[in-house]
C-alpha positions in Angstrom: 77.6 -9.7 -47.2 79.9 -12.4 -45.7 82.2 -12.2 -48.7 82.1 -8.3 -48.4 83.3 -8.7 -44.8 86.1 -11.1 -45.6 87.7 -9.0 -48.3 88.4 -5.8 -46.3 89.4 -7.8 -43.2 91.9 -9.7 -45.3 93.3 -6.5 -46.6 93.6 -5.0 -43.1 95.3 -8.1 -41.6 97.5 -8.5 -44.7 99.2 -5.2 -43.6 100.5 -6.9 -40.5 102.2 -9.9 -42.2 105.9 -9.9 -41.2 107.1 -13.1 -42.6 106.0 -16.2 -44.6 103.9 -16.3 -47.7 100.7 -17.7 -49.3 102.4 -20.0 -51.8 104.0 -23.4 -51.5 107.5 -23.7 -50.1 109.0 -24.5 -53.5 107.4 -21.4 -55.0 108.8 -19.3 -52.2 112.3 -20.6 -52.7 112.1 -20.1 -56.4 110.9 -16.5 -55.9 113.8 -15.8 -53.5 116.3 -17.2 -55.9 114.9 -15.1 -58.7 114.9 -12.0 -56.6 118.5 -12.5 -55.5 119.6 -13.0 -59.1 117.7 -9.9 -60.2 119.3 -7.9 -57.3 122.8 -9.0 -58.3 122.2 -8.0 -61.9 120.9 -4.6 -60.9 123.7 -4.1 -58.4 126.3 -4.8 -61.2 124.4 -2.3 -63.5 124.5 0.3 -60.7 128.2 -0.2 -60.1 128.9 0.2 -63.8 126.8 3.3 -64.0 128.6 4.8 -61.0 132.1 4.2 -62.3 131.6 5.2 -66.0 131.9 8.8 -67.0 128.5 10.4 -67.8 127.7 10.3 -71.5 124.5 11.6 -73.1 124.8 9.0 -75.8 124.3 6.2 -73.3 120.8 7.5 -72.5 118.1 5.7 -74.6 116.3 7.8 -77.2 118.4 10.9 -76.3 119.7 12.7 -79.3 120.5 16.1 -77.9 117.2 17.7 -78.8 114.2 15.6 -77.8 110.9 16.1 -79.4 109.4 16.9 -76.0 111.3 20.2 -76.0 108.6 21.7 -78.2 106.4 21.8 -75.1 108.7 24.4 -73.5 107.1 27.2 -75.5 103.5 25.9 -75.0 103.2 23.7 -71.9 99.5 23.5 -72.1 99.8 21.6 -75.4 101.1 18.7 -73.4 97.7 18.2 -71.6 95.8 18.6 -74.9 98.0 16.0 -76.7 97.6 13.6 -73.8 93.8 14.0 -73.8 93.6 13.3 -77.5 95.7 10.2 -77.3 94.2 8.8 -74.1 91.3 7.0 -75.8 93.6 5.1 -78.1 96.1 4.2 -75.4 95.9 0.6 -74.2 96.9 1.4 -70.6 94.3 4.1 -70.3 91.6 1.9 -71.8 92.5 -1.0 -69.4 92.3 1.3 -66.4 89.0 2.8 -67.5 87.5 -0.6 -68.2 88.6 -1.9 -64.8 87.0 1.0 -63.1 83.8 0.4 -65.0 83.7 -3.3 -64.1 84.7 -2.7 -60.5 82.1 -3.6 -57.9 80.2 -0.8 -56.2 79.2 -0.9 -52.6 76.6 1.0 -50.8 78.0 3.4 -48.1 75.9 1.8 -45.3 77.5 -1.6 -46.2 81.0 0.0 -45.8 80.0 1.5 -42.5 78.9 -1.9 -41.3 82.2 -3.4 -42.3 84.2 -0.7 -40.5 82.1 -1.2 -37.3 82.8 -4.9 -37.4 86.5 -4.2 -37.9 86.5 -2.0 -34.8 84.9 -4.8 -32.8 87.5 -7.4 -34.0 90.4 -5.1 -33.2 89.3 -4.9 -29.6 89.5 -8.7 -29.2 91.4 -10.2 -32.1 91.9 -13.6 -30.3 88.1 -14.2 -30.5 87.8 -13.4 -34.2 91.0 -13.8 -36.2 92.8 -16.8 -34.8 91.5 -19.1 -37.6 92.4 -22.7 -37.8 95.8 -24.3 -38.4 96.3 -26.9 -41.0 96.1 -29.7 -38.5 92.7 -28.5 -37.3 93.8 -26.8 -34.1 92.9 -23.2 -33.4 95.5 -20.6 -34.4 97.2 -18.2 -32.0 97.6 -14.4 -32.0 100.2 -12.7 -29.7 101.1 -9.1 -29.3 104.1 -7.7 -31.1 107.0 -6.7 -28.8 106.8 -3.3 -27.3 108.0 -0.6 -29.5 110.2 1.2 -26.9 112.6 -1.8 -26.5 115.1 -0.9 -23.8 114.8 2.6 -22.4 118.6 2.6 -21.6 120.5 3.4 -18.6 122.1 6.6 -17.1 124.7 7.6 -14.6 123.1 9.1 -11.5 125.1 10.8 -8.8 124.7 11.6 -5.1 127.0 13.0 -2.4 128.4 11.9 0.9 130.8 13.4 3.4 130.6 16.4 5.7 129.1 19.8 5.9 131.1 22.6 7.4 129.9 25.5 9.6 131.7 28.2 11.6 130.8 29.8 14.8 132.5 32.3 17.1 133.3 31.2 20.7 134.6 33.5 23.5 136.4 33.0 26.8 137.4 35.3 29.7 140.9 35.9 31.0 141.4 37.5 34.5 144.5 39.2 35.9 145.4 37.8 39.3 147.5 40.2 41.5 149.2 39.3 44.8 151.3 41.2 47.4 153.9 39.3 49.5 156.7 40.3 51.9 160.2 40.3 50.5 163.7 41.8 51.1 166.4 43.6 49.1 170.1 43.0 49.6 172.8 45.7 49.4 176.0 44.8 47.5 179.0 47.0 46.8 181.1 46.9 43.7 183.5 48.8 41.5 184.1 48.7 37.9 187.8 48.9 38.8 187.0 45.9 41.0 189.2 46.8 44.0 192.1 45.5 42.2 190.2 43.1 40.0 187.6 41.9 42.5 183.9 42.6 42.9 183.3 44.1 39.5 179.8 45.4 38.9 179.1 43.2 35.8 177.6 40.3 37.7 175.2 42.6 39.6 174.0 44.2 36.3 173.5 40.7 34.9 171.4 39.7 38.0 169.0 42.6 37.5 170.2 44.6 40.5 169.6 48.3 40.6 172.2 50.9 41.3 171.2 53.0 44.3 174.2 55.2 45.2 177.9 55.7 45.5 180.5 55.6 48.3 184.1 56.9 48.4 186.6 54.2 47.5 189.4 52.8 49.7 192.3 55.3 50.4 195.4 54.3 48.7 197.8 56.7 50.4 197.4 58.4 53.8 199.2 61.6 54.9 199.2 63.9 58.1 198.5 67.6 58.2 200.6 70.0 60.3 198.5 69.2 63.2 199.2 65.5 62.9 195.7 64.6 61.6 195.6 61.9 58.9 194.1 62.6 55.5 193.9 60.6 52.3 196.3 62.0 49.9 195.5 59.3 47.2 191.8 58.2 47.3 190.9 55.0 45.5 188.1 54.4 42.9 184.6 55.2 44.3 182.4 52.2 45.3 178.9 51.7 43.8 175.8 50.6 45.8 173.5 47.9 44.3 170.2 46.7 45.8 169.3 43.2 44.7 166.2 41.2 45.2 168.2 38.1 46.1 171.8 37.6 47.3 174.3 37.4 44.5 176.9 34.7 45.1 180.4 36.0 45.6 179.3 39.4 46.9 179.1 40.5 50.6 175.7 41.4 52.0 176.3 44.9 53.3 172.7 45.5 54.4 169.1 44.3 54.0 165.7 46.0 53.8 162.1 44.8 53.7 159.8 45.4 50.7 156.4 44.4 49.3 156.6 42.1 46.3 153.7 42.5 43.8 153.1 39.6 41.3 150.6 39.4 38.5 149.5 36.5 36.3 146.8 36.0 33.6 144.4 33.2 34.4 143.7 31.6 30.9 142.3 28.3 32.2 138.8 29.2 30.7 140.4 29.3 27.3 142.5 26.2 27.5 140.0 23.9 25.7 139.5 26.3 22.8 143.3 26.9 22.5 143.8 23.1 22.3 141.1 22.6 19.7 142.7 22.2 16.2 139.4 23.3 14.6 139.5 26.7 16.4 141.6 29.7 15.5 142.2 32.7 17.7 140.9 35.9 16.3 141.1 38.9 18.8 141.5 39.8 22.4 139.8 42.8 24.0 140.2 44.4 27.4 137.0 44.3 29.3 138.0 45.8 32.7 140.4 48.8 32.9 138.7 51.1 35.3 140.2 51.9 37.8 143.7 51.1 36.8 145.0 51.3 40.4 143.6 49.0 43.0 144.5 48.2 46.6 145.7 44.6 47.1 146.4 43.5 50.7 146.8 47.2 51.6 149.1 47.9 48.7 148.2 50.1 45.7 148.7 48.1 42.5 148.4 49.8 39.1 147.8 47.8 35.9 146.5 49.0 32.5 143.9 46.2 32.2 142.5 43.7 34.7 140.5 41.4 32.5 140.2 40.4 28.8 137.7 38.6 26.4 139.3 36.4 23.8 137.4 35.2 20.7 137.9 32.1 18.5 136.5 31.1 15.2 135.7 27.3 15.3 134.8 25.0 12.5 132.2 22.2 12.9 132.1 19.2 10.6 128.8 17.3 10.4 128.3 14.0 8.5 125.8 14.3 5.7 124.7 12.3 2.6 121.9 12.3 0.1 122.2 8.8 -1.4 119.1 7.2 0.2 117.0 7.4 -2.9 119.6 5.8 -5.2 120.5 3.1 -2.7 116.9 2.1 -2.5 116.1 2.3 -6.3 115.8 -1.1 -7.9 118.4 -1.7 -10.6 120.8 0.9 -9.5 124.4 -0.3 -8.8 127.3 1.6 -7.4 130.0 2.1 -10.0 132.6 4.3 -8.3 133.2 6.9 -5.6 135.2 10.0 -6.5 136.8 12.5 -4.0 135.8 16.1 -4.9 138.3 17.8 -2.6 142.0 17.7 -1.5 143.3 15.5 1.2 142.0 15.0 3.9 139.0 14.3 1.7 135.7 15.5 3.2 133.4 15.3 0.2 132.8 12.3 -2.1 130.5 11.8 -5.1 129.0 8.4 -5.6 128.2 7.4 -9.2 125.4 4.8 -9.8 124.4 3.0 -13.0 120.6 3.1 -13.1 117.9 2.1 -15.6 115.7 4.7 -17.2 112.1 4.1 -16.2 110.2 2.4 -19.1 107.6 4.5 -20.8 104.2 2.9 -21.5 103.8 1.7 -25.1 101.0 0.5 -27.2 100.7 -3.3 -27.7 97.7 -3.3 -30.0 99.6 -4.9 -32.9 99.5 -8.7 -33.2 101.2 -11.5 -35.1 99.1 -14.7 -35.7 100.1 -18.2 -36.7 97.9 -20.8 -38.4 95.6 -18.0 -39.7 93.1 -19.1 -42.4 92.2 -16.4 -44.9 89.5 -17.0 -47.5 88.9 -15.0 -50.7 86.2 -16.0 -53.2 86.0 -19.5 -51.5 89.7 -20.1 -51.8 91.3 -20.5 -48.3 95.0 -20.4 -47.5 96.8 -21.0 -44.2 99.5 -18.3 -43.4 102.3 -19.2 -41.1 104.1 -16.1 -39.7 107.3 -15.4 -37.9 108.6 -12.2 -36.5 112.0 -11.0 -37.9 114.3 -10.3 -35.0 117.2 -9.3 -37.2 115.5 -6.4 -38.8 116.3 -4.0 -35.9 120.0 -4.8 -35.9 120.2 -4.3 -39.6 118.4 -0.9 -39.4 120.7 0.3 -36.5 123.8 -0.8 -38.3 122.8 1.1 -41.5 122.1 4.2 -39.4 125.4 3.9 -37.7 127.2 3.9 -41.0 125.1 6.9 -42.2 125.8 8.7 -38.9 129.5 8.1 -39.3 129.4 9.7 -42.8 127.5 12.7 -41.5 129.8 13.3 -38.5 133.2 12.8 -40.2 135.4 15.8 -39.6 137.7 16.1 -42.6 139.9 18.6 -40.8 140.8 16.3 -37.9 140.0 13.0 -39.6 137.8 12.0 -36.6 134.3 10.7 -36.1 131.6 11.3 -33.5 133.2 14.3 -31.8 131.1 15.7 -28.9 130.8 19.1 -27.2 131.8 19.7 -23.6 129.0 20.9 -21.4 128.9 21.6 -17.7 126.3 22.4 -15.1 126.5 23.3 -11.4 125.0 21.4 -8.5 125.0 22.4 -4.8 126.4 19.6 -2.7 123.7 18.6 -0.1 121.7 21.6 -1.5 118.2 21.8 -3.0 119.2 23.6 -6.2 120.3 21.1 -8.9 120.6 22.6 -12.3 121.4 19.4 -14.1 119.4 16.3 -13.1 119.2 15.3 -16.7 118.5 11.8 -17.9 116.2 9.7 -15.7 114.3 12.7 -14.5 111.4 14.4 -16.3 112.0 17.7 -18.1 111.3 20.6 -15.9 108.6 22.9 -17.3 109.5 25.9 -15.0 112.8 26.8 -16.7 112.3 30.5 -16.0 112.0 29.7 -12.2 115.2 27.7 -12.2 117.0 30.5 -14.1 115.7 33.0 -11.5 117.1 30.7 -8.7 120.5 30.7 -10.2 120.6 28.1 -13.1 121.8 29.4 -16.5 120.0 28.9 -19.7 122.9 26.8 -21.0 122.4 24.5 -18.0 118.7 24.1 -18.8 119.6 23.2 -22.4 122.0 20.6 -21.1 119.3 19.2 -18.9 117.0 18.8 -21.9 119.6 17.2 -24.1 120.7 14.8 -21.4 117.1 13.9 -20.7 116.8 13.1 -24.4 119.7 10.7 -24.2 122.2 12.8 -26.1 124.8 13.3 -23.4 127.3 11.0 -21.7 128.3 11.7 -18.1 132.1 12.2 -17.7 132.5 13.1 -14.0 132.5 16.0 -11.5 135.0 18.3 -9.9 134.7 20.8 -7.0 134.2 24.4 -8.1 133.7 26.0 -4.7 134.9 24.7 -1.3 135.1 25.9 2.3 137.4 24.5 4.9 138.1 21.5 2.7 134.4 20.7 2.2 133.0 21.0 -1.3 130.0 23.4 -1.6 129.4 23.4 -5.3 130.4 20.8 -7.9 130.6 21.0 -11.7 129.2 18.1 -13.5 130.8 17.5 -17.0 129.0 15.9 -19.9 129.9 15.1 -23.5 126.9 15.8 -25.7 126.5 14.4 -29.3 124.4 14.9 -32.4 122.3 11.8 -31.8 121.6 9.1 -29.2 123.3 6.6 -31.6 126.5 8.7 -31.5 126.5 8.7 -27.7 126.1 4.9 -27.6 128.9 4.4 -30.0 131.2 6.7 -28.0 130.3 5.1 -24.6 130.5 1.5 -25.7 133.3 2.1 -28.2 135.6 3.6 -25.5 135.1 0.5 -23.4 136.1 -1.7 -26.4 139.2 0.5 -27.1 140.1 0.7 -23.3 139.9 4.5 -23.8 138.1 5.9 -20.8 137.0 9.5 -20.4 139.7 11.9 -19.2 139.6 13.9 -15.9 136.5 16.1 -15.8 138.5 19.3 -15.7 140.3 18.6 -19.0 138.1 16.2 -21.0 137.3 17.8 -24.4 135.0 15.1 -25.9 137.2 14.2 -28.8 136.0 11.8 -31.5 137.4 8.5 -32.7 140.2 8.4 -35.2 139.6 6.4 -38.4 141.9 3.7 -37.1 140.0 3.5 -33.8 136.6 3.3 -35.5 137.9 0.5 -37.7 138.7 -1.5 -34.6 135.2 -1.3 -33.2 133.0 -4.4 -33.3 129.4 -3.0 -33.7 128.0 -6.5 -33.3 129.0 -6.6 -29.7 127.3 -3.3 -28.9 123.9 -3.0 -27.2 121.7 -0.7 -29.3 118.4 -1.7 -27.7 118.0 1.8 -26.4 117.6 3.1 -30.0 115.8 0.1 -31.6 112.4 1.8 -31.2 113.6 5.1 -32.8 114.6 3.2 -36.0 111.9 0.5 -36.1 108.9 2.5 -35.2 108.9 4.2 -38.6 109.1 0.8 -40.2 106.6 -1.1 -38.2 103.4 -2.0 -39.8 100.3 0.2 -39.1 97.7 -0.6 -36.5 95.1 -3.0 -37.9 92.2 -0.8 -36.9 93.8 2.2 -38.5 94.7 0.3 -41.6 91.1 -1.0 -42.0 89.7 2.4 -41.4 91.9 4.0 -44.0 91.2 1.4 -46.6 87.4 1.7 -46.1 87.6 5.4 -46.1 89.4 5.4 -49.4 86.8 3.0 -50.8 84.0 5.3 -49.6 85.6 8.4 -51.0 86.1 6.7 -54.4 82.5 5.6 -54.7 81.3 8.9 -53.4 83.1 10.6 -56.3 81.9 8.0 -58.7 78.2 8.8 -57.9 78.7 12.5 -58.5 
């Protein structure tokens, strides 16, 4: 039973061998040289075959009408002929004889071996370390995590001000006063008494014409009784009452009067009128009944005695939502972009953050100095992990991706698609959190709240690492404060294409364009030829290409091997 245990375990652990061999160094080198020579020979044959025009005569044993074409009319005859020739075929006899001589194991023995394999897989250091050639105990270490680097993403937050408006009012009162005053009587003539005392200065002073007097007599005569009479009267003289003496005119008479003065007391509105953030809207009369009021014993009539004036005032309050990113370990501030016109009141901060690592299985091991014994013959296996495999796999996939995404119409590679999503500045609704945040299951709820289905699709693609963040621009503003911003992304066919675009643009000194106009164009053939893929960091996609090539879990491998053995002998007993 000890030998039965060693054979399946050796098979299971042999599946994990990543480097080294069981032969001497010279044998290994010879095998490598032979393999390289064989590869060069076959590569030359393949190149010849690819460049020579197809010719049926070059196909061995092909004469245009092979004998096997007789099977077309009777396909079942093929199985009958094969059955009749099987017993005389050397390969068939060898296979049958091998099966007949193969050892048979009881199912309970196989179950016991599988149980032991399960125990060993739980603590491989205690069971499989073996002994090194020098007599020391071997060492088993876990294989590197399959996820490699989870990558980084551009996270954004906002800082600046929020704007709000409110209506403020103030009262204006009409202040009336009655004081004693005097009017002054001046005389004038448009003829000017020979050019003097014309009436134009009195009109200009605001004096009011009150009456008319006869003018000075130019020629006197006497009647038969000897009484004088004016035979040639002069131009009539006009009377003007003025509120103040007019220089150059004689004061003929004075009279007293009541002077009524009114003024609007706007002192209560002075602060609002001086505030640059307030704009006057309307003014409404609030006291017009009665229109005539007695002031100091004098009746004063005014259409309105008080008013209410309203102002619309804007209030700016400092705000920011960057606390989370500022306190997140590994996040660094990249840039700060203004989202509005000058004076800028809203900024977007862009942080470069690591994507949180996802837990990965580490139940695969590589062991050095292991001793494996088969039929009493023991060999020490020295192993070494191949750290170049991942780079080779990614490079091959990059070339394949370039072939798939080549646009023959524009002669460009890795063209992306422009996608946008809306985000409320300092608001709770964010339709495009994307990479770095878990996929939101309640898509219907977000659609009901105002997010579009296209934005939800962008959220999913970005969370899967397919999109590169370009930038944001303000799509809705109020009083110079951005209320809603549009985040612009370039999304690609694969994560590898995105990495090539992001890191390739840095090599070419070809940054993304302005968010409003960026169209996610691909690389030209000349630009792609200038890229140095060896300087790019593809750790984010290592796991995607190497997981499929990694060796199976030792427990799973042992279980599958033993299950196949059980199934075979179960069929053999039937």
